[in-house]
C-alpha positions in Angstrom: -66.4 -56.6 -4.8 -67.7 -57.7 -8.2 -65.6 -59.3 -10.9 -65.5 -56.1 -12.9 -64.4 -54.1 -9.9 -61.5 -56.6 -9.3 -60.6 -56.6 -13.0 -60.5 -52.8 -12.9 -58.4 -52.8 -9.8 -56.0 -55.3 -11.4 -55.7 -53.1 -14.5 -55.1 -50.0 -12.4 -52.3 -51.8 -10.4 -50.8 -53.1 -13.6 -50.7 -49.6 -15.1 -49.1 -48.3 -11.9 -46.4 -51.0 -12.1 -45.7 -50.3 -15.7 -45.5 -46.5 -15.1 -43.0 -47.1 -12.3 -40.9 -49.3 -14.5 -41.0 -46.8 -17.3 -39.8 -44.0 -15.0 -37.1 -46.3 -13.7 -35.9 -47.1 -17.2 -36.0 -43.4 -18.2 -33.8 -42.5 -15.2 -31.3 -45.3 -16.1 -31.1 -44.2 -19.7 -30.6 -40.6 -18.8 -27.8 -41.6 -16.4 -26.2 -43.7 -19.2 -26.5 -40.8 -21.7 -24.8 -38.4 -19.2 -22.0 -40.8 -18.6 -21.4 -41.2 -22.4 -21.5 -37.5 -22.9 -18.8 -37.1 -20.2 -16.7 -39.7 -21.9 -17.3 -42.3 -19.2 -19.1 -44.8 -21.5 -17.7 -47.9 -23.1 -15.4 -47.3 -26.1 -16.9 -47.9 -29.5 -16.5 -51.3 -31.0 -14.0 -51.8 -33.7 -15.3 -53.4 -36.9 -15.7 -57.2 -36.2 -15.4 -56.8 -32.4 -17.7 -58.4 -30.0 -18.4 -57.4 -26.4 -18.0 -61.0 -25.1 -14.4 -61.9 -24.2 -12.8 -64.5 -26.4 -15.2 -64.0 -29.3 -12.9 -61.8 -31.4 -10.6 -64.5 -32.7 -11.1 -65.6 -36.3 -12.8 -68.9 -36.7 -10.7 -72.0 -36.9 -10.8 -74.6 -39.6 -14.1 -76.3 -40.3 -14.4 -79.6 -38.4 -13.8 -82.7 -40.5 -16.6 -85.3 -40.6 
C-alpha cells in the first residue's frame, strides 16, 4: 500500500466516523425535541437563574484587602 493509498483510507475512515457521529447527534437532538414538545423538557429558566445549584444567590459583599 502506498502513502497516498493509506492517506485516502484514513480520510475515508475519518469521514465514516464523522458521519456516524452526526447521525448519532441528530437522533439525540430529535429525541430531545420530541421530549420538549411533549412537555417533558426542563422548565425554562427565570431571568437571572443558572442551571448549576447554588449559583442563584446574589453576590455577597466584596472582599476587603
